[in-house]
N, C-alpha and C positions, 0 to 999 in steps of 0.2 A: 744786321745786328740781332743777336739772338735775345730771347726773352730775359735771361739773366743780366745781360749787359744793359739792357733797357731799364731794368729795375734799378740797377746800381747807379746808372746816370741821372735817373730821376731823385733817388734818395741821397745820393752822394756818399753812400756807404757801401762797402763791400758785403756781398752776401756770404754768410757763414753757415756751415751745416750746424743744425741744432744738435747739441750734445744729447746723447741718450740718457734718459733719467734713470738712475739706478734705484731699483725698488730693494729695500732691506728684506732679509729673509726673516719670516715669522711662521710659527706653527698654525696660526689661525688661517693664513693664506693656503698652506698645505692641506689643512682640513677642508677648507672650501673647495679646493681643486679636487680632492679625492671624492668628496660627496657630490660635486657636480658631474664627474667623469666617470666614477665607479658605482655609485649608489643613487643615481638620479631618479630611477623608478624601482619598483619592486622587481621587475624582470631584470633590470641591470644588476640589482643586488644578489639575485639567485644566481646569474651567470658568473658574477665576480667570485662569489663564494665558492661555486662549484670549481671554477679554475684554480683557486687558491688551495682547495682541498686536494685537487688532482696534482698540483705542483708539490705539495707537501708530502704526498704519497709516493710520486715518482722520482722527483729530483734527487733526494738522497741516494737512492738505489742506483740511479744512473751514474752520479758522481763517484759513488764508491766503485762501481763497476769499470768506469772509465779511468779513474786516477788513483783513489786511495788504496784500493787492494789489487790494482793492475801491476803487471811486471814490466818493467822497462829495461832491464839488463839481464843477460844471460847468454848462452851460447846454443841452446837447443830446446826442443819442445818440453823436455823434462823440467826445465827451469821455470815453466809457466805455472802460475798459481791457478788452481781449479776455481771456477765460478767468477772469473774476473778476466778483464782484457789482457791480451798478451802482445805487447808492442815490440818484442824482440825482432821479428823479421822486418819490421818497418825500419828499425834502426840499422839492421845489417845490409839491407838493400837500398838504402836511401840514395846512394850513388847511381844505382841502376835506375831508379824512378826518375832521377833528374836527367842523366846523360844517356840512359839506354846502353846498347853496346857500342857507342861511340868511342873511337880509339883514345886511350887515356892520354897520349901525348898530344892529341889535337883538341882536348876539352877546353883549352883556352878560347878556341873559336866559339864554342857554345856559350861560354861565359861572356864573350864580346858580343855575341847576338842578343843574349838577354839584356845586356847593358843598353845597346843600341835600341832595342825595342822598348824596354821600359822608360828610356829617356823621352820617348814620345809623349808619355803621359804628363809630366811637368811642362813639356813644350806646349801641349795643347791648352794647359791652364794658363799659360803665360798671356799677359796683355801688353807686354812691351815689345815682343818680337813680332814684325810684320806678318800678316796672315799669308802673304805670298811665299815667305820662307817656310812657314809651317806646312803649307800645302806641298811645297817641293820636298820637304823632308819626308812626309807621308808617302809620296809617289816614288822616292828613291829607296825608302825603307825595304820593300819586298826584294829589290835587286841585291842590297847588301846582305839581307838575311840569307838570300839563295847562295851568294858567294861564300858566306861564311859557313853555312851549314852543309851545303851540298858540294861546293867547291867550283873550281873553274878560275880563270884568269891566273892570279898568282898563287891560288891556294890549291892544294892537293885535292884530287876528286875523292869524295866519300860515297861509299855505296849506299843505296837506299836502306838496305837491311841494317846498316849501322845507326840509322836514325830511329830513336824510340823514346819512350817516357815522356817527360815533360817537355824535352826538346822538340819532339815531333808535334805534340799538341800546340806548343807555342808557334812553331813553323807554320803549321796548317792554319792555325786561327789567325794569326797577324797578317799573313799574306793574302788569305782569302778576304778578310775584312777590308784591307787596303785596296784590293784590285776589284772587288765586286761593286764597289760605289760608283767609279766612273762608267763601268759597264752598264749599271743600272740606269744611270743618267741618260746614256745614249739610247737604252731601250725605251725609257719613258718619253724622250723627245720623239723617237722613231714612231711610237704608237700614236702620237698626236701629229705626226707630219701631215702636210697636205698632199704629199705624193702617195697614191694609193698603193703602189707596189711595196714601198717601204713600210707603210702603215700595216698592210696585210701581213707582211713578213714578221715584223715585230709582234703584232697581235697573235699570230699563229704560233710562234715560238713560245710567247708567255703562256698561252693557253695550254700548250702541249706540256711544257716543263712542270708548270704547277699542278698538272692533273696526274702526275705520276710521282710515286714516292722516291724520295732521295735515294734510299738504299737500292732501288731498282737501277738508278743510273751509275751507282758505284759498282754494282755487280756487272753491268754492261761495259764500263770502262775498264774494268779489270780482267774480264773473261772474254766478252764478245768482240770488243774493238779489235783485238789482236788477229781475229779470223778475217778481217776485212783489210788488213794492212798487206802490202806486197811482201813477198818472201825476202827475209833478211832485214826488213825494217821493224824496228821495235821502239816503243815509247815507254819510258821509265814509268813504273806504276805510281810513283809518287807524284809525277807530273799529271798523269792521267786523274788521280784522285783530287789533286788541287784544282784541275780544270773543272771537275764537276761541282765542287763546292763553290768556286767562284761564280759559274754561269747558272747554277741552280739558285744560289743565294740572291744573285742579281735580279732574278726574275720577281721576287718578292719585294725587294726594295724598289724596283721599277714601278710596281703598283702603288707603293707608298708615296713616291715622288710624283707620280702622275696625278694622284689625288690632290697633293699639295699644289701642283702647278695649276689645277682647275680651280682652286681657291683663290689665286691671284686675280684681283679685279681686272676684267677685260678692258676697262677704261685706261688702266696704266699701260697696257700693251699698245693699245691703239695711239696714246699719247706718244709713247716712245717712237712708234713708226711714223707718226706725224712730224716729229722732230728730226726726222732723217735717219734715225738708227735702223740698221738692217736686222734680219732675223737673229744672227748670232750675238750681235751687240745687245739686243733686247733680251735674249735669253741669259746672257752673261751677267748683265748689269742690272736688270730689272726683275725678271722672272725667277731665276734659279736661286739668288740670294734669299728672296723671301720664302720660296718653296722649300729650300733646305732648312731654314730656321723653323718653319711650321711643322716639318716632318721629323725633327729631332727625337721626340719621345718614342715614335714608332721604329725609327732606324736603330736606336739604341737597343730596343727590344729584339729587332732582327739580328743585330750583332751579337746579343747574348745567346740567342738561339743557334746562330752559326757556330759560335765557340763550343757549344755543348754538342752540336752534331759532328764535331771532329772525332768523337768517340766511336762513330759508326765505322771508322776505317779499320777497327779492331777485327771485324768480321772478314776483311781482306788480308789478314795476316800482319798488318802494320800494328806493332805494339806501341800505341800511345800510352800516356799515363795510366788510364784506366786498364788497358790490356796488360801493362807491365806489372801493376799491382795485383791483378787477377792471376797472372802466371806465377807470381810468388806463392800465393796461397794455394795453388794447385800442386805446389812441390810436396813430395811425399813427407818430407819433414814436418810441414805446417798444415797438413790435412785436418779438417775439423775446425779451423778458425774461420768461421764464416762472417763474422760482424766487423772485424777490424778493417778489412780491406775497403768495404763500402763506406765505412765512417771516414776513412782518410780521403777517399775519393770525393765524398760529399762535402767535406771541409775545404778541399782544394778548389772545387767548382764554385762553392758558395763564396770564398774570398775573391776569386777572379771575377765572377759574374756581379757580386755586390760592388766591386770596385768600378766596373764598367757602368753599372746603373748609377753610382754616385757621381761618376763624371757626367753622365747624361742629366742628372738633376742639377748640377753646377752649371751646365750649358743652359739649361732652361731658365734658371735664375738670371744668368748673365743676359739672356735674350729678353727676358721680361723687364730688366732694369733699362735696357736700351730703347724699349718701346715707349717709356714714359719720360 
């Protein structure tokens, strides 16, 4: 019998959640909040006034350049207003930024892939669907995305060169995020294994991979790996890039998870063994649930870093969303527009990464509630 049921039995009344007391709005409370948070000391007052002065000086000019004096419609560079942003190329090439050179007749596959991938977010927030179904969906998701975007089975095969723009960023980011987590768990367990050979192999792999820049592995996968393959054997460059992102990212996650495993009290592990649970049952039901919960903030940060690292594939000739936008502004028609492209790229990655961070914050709040 839990604590709530015990109290209900003693008092004879059901326990009801206390309604949150509504506090009426008042200017005096706002004034107290402003004084306490913005003008509490003389240093706070100086910093607050300096920031307000800076915003008053820069914000009107920025808004005017971005929106009020900017050009949103037109056909060529001559239609752009001088001294303000020109968003004409962004509107003209929006389809290219989303689909890249993907065949127009097959773009429904890209839309389906976006829908399948984005459906994972509300699924992860759901508390009614069993966790095992959510985990199964996340594991199957990379296979579905590969079939939809790259082809195979009942779908027509699409060349790697046809993948670009937001489609390629989404493809690399989602698949690498989904597949690097199970690899990292195996590496973390391997590094703590009692088998010396397995422990040395995992430790050596982790130390080597995290000591070399990611861009080096991307170049090796793109240029050097082909030299060691037998004649006539070729591996798709997209598969090689994806392989690098998965196995490099898994190394950093493995160290995060290893630290979280070490934080689990040894008494719990020994108690599990004493009850007859073997190694795998202890890891699956006692250690890993706690370790994964404790490592959520660091894993979310790693996921955000991995998503941003997908832009590195641009140097290998794969035009993800950043490469596609840069290619547009290197067109002779739009040369000289230096700021619009980086602003659009920054806005896109801010929205994507902020959404991932908010999901991480939601997970932390949910975990915190379950602890009390």
